[in-house]
VOPAGU-2260 file (C-alpha; in pm, 1 decimal, decimal comma):
REM VOPAGU-2260
SITE   aa  ch    i         X         Y         Z
SITE  MET   A    0    -381,2    -784,8   -1093,6
SITE  LYS   A    1    -191,2    -930,1    -799,9
SITE  PHE   A    2     -39,2    -715,0    -527,9
SITE  LEU   A    3     211,7    -862,7    -284,3
SITE  ILE   A    4     226,5    -689,3      53,1
SITE  ARG   A    5     538,9    -792,4     245,2
SITE  ARG   A    6     576,7    -691,7     609,2
SITE  VAL   A    7     930,2    -718,6     742,6
SITE  GLN   A    8     964,1    -800,0    1111,5
SITE  GLY   A    9    1290,3    -798,2    1300,3
SITE  GLN   A   10    1360,0    -905,8    1653,1
SITE  SER   A   11    1688,9    -999,4    1821,7
SITE  GLY   A   12    1875,6    -979,8    1491,4
SITE  ALA   A   13    1642,3   -1223,7    1314,7
SITE  VAL   A   14    1432,3   -1099,7    1024,2
SITE  THR   A   15    1108,2   -1263,0     918,9
SITE  PHE   A   16     863,4   -1180,2     643,6
SITE  VAL   A   17     485,4   -1193,4     649,7
SITE  ASP   A   18     338,3   -1197,2     297,8
SITE  ARG   A   19     -16,9   -1112,9     196,2
SITE  LEU   A   20    -135,3   -1152,7    -163,3
SITE  ILE   A   21    -425,0    -936,6    -282,1
SITE  GLU   A   22    -592,6   -1011,1    -615,0
SITE  ALA   A   23    -787,7    -702,1    -717,9
SITE  THR   A   24    -798,5    -426,5    -978,6
SITE  SER   A   25    -684,1    -168,9    -721,5
SITE  LEU   A   26    -502,5    -139,7    -390,0
SITE  ARG   A   27    -617,9     126,9    -140,6
SITE  ILE   A   28    -353,0     269,6      92,1
SITE  GLY   A   29    -414,7     479,2     400,8
SITE  ARG   A   30    -449,0     508,8     776,0
SITE  GLY   A   31    -820,1     417,0     776,8
SITE  THR   A   32    -936,7      72,6     879,6
SITE  GLY   A   33   -1112,6       9,3     547,4
SITE  GLN   A   34    -792,4      26,8     340,5
SITE  ASP   A   35    -620,1    -272,5     180,1
SITE  LEU   A   36    -286,2    -154,1     317,9
SITE  GLU   A   37    -318,0      21,0     654,8
SITE  ILE   A   38     -29,9     246,7     761,3
SITE  ALA   A   39     -40,9     356,3    1126,0
SITE  ASP   A   40     132,3     691,4    1083,2
SITE  PRO   A   41     -32,3    1028,7    1157,5
SITE  ARG   A   42     131,5    1178,2     844,4
SITE  VAL   A   43     -66,1     935,8     625,7
SITE  ALA   A   44    -422,4    1036,9     533,4
SITE  LEU   A   45    -715,6     809,1     611,6
SITE  GLU   A   46    -750,4     749,6     235,4
SITE  HIS   A   47    -401,7     834,5     112,7
SITE  ALA   A   48    -360,0     675,9    -232,1
SITE  GLU   A   49    -488,1     410,6    -465,9
SITE  VAL   A   50    -282,1     191,4    -699,2
SITE  LEU   A   51    -478,1      95,0   -1009,1
SITE  GLY   A   52    -371,9    -188,7   -1236,7
SITE  ASP   A   53    -473,9    -279,8   -1590,9
SITE  GLU   A   54    -478,6    -599,0   -1796,0
SITE  ASP   A   55    -130,1    -530,8   -1940,1
SITE  GLY   A   56      35,5    -535,0   -1596,4
SITE  ARG   A   57      86,1    -160,2   -1584,9
SITE  TYR   A   58     -24,0      46,6   -1288,5
SITE  ARG   A   59     -76,3     407,5   -1186,0
SITE  ILE   A   60     -92,7     575,6    -847,1
SITE  GLU   A   61    -368,9     823,9    -773,8
SITE  ALA   A   62    -346,8    1058,5    -477,8
SITE  ARG   A   63    -651,6    1063,9    -250,7
SITE  THR   A   64    -521,9    1357,7     -47,7
SITE  ALA   A   65    -479,2    1726,6    -131,1
SITE  SER   A   66    -107,4    1723,4     -42,9
SITE  GLY   A   67     -32,9    1459,6    -306,9
SITE  VAL   A   68     175,9    1142,3    -301,3
SITE  TRP   A   69     553,0    1106,7    -340,2
SITE  VAL   A   70     682,7     792,7    -510,3
SITE  ASN   A   71    1048,6     698,7    -452,4
SITE  GLY   A   72    1119,9    1040,6    -307,9
């Protein structure tokens, strides 16, 4: 499965995008340095969540923290 990580940068009214393509069966998200997507926010756990993909293009999100993960909320 392919995951596109797009970082949006804005400065002086101009917006630029920095894209990173990850080809893997999962995408690890968290504050820790070993994650695929690092989020520098103290509210994010070191190992916060994992997105798992299958061969049909579907995916599921698994929480890696006791407080859970909110999607679109």
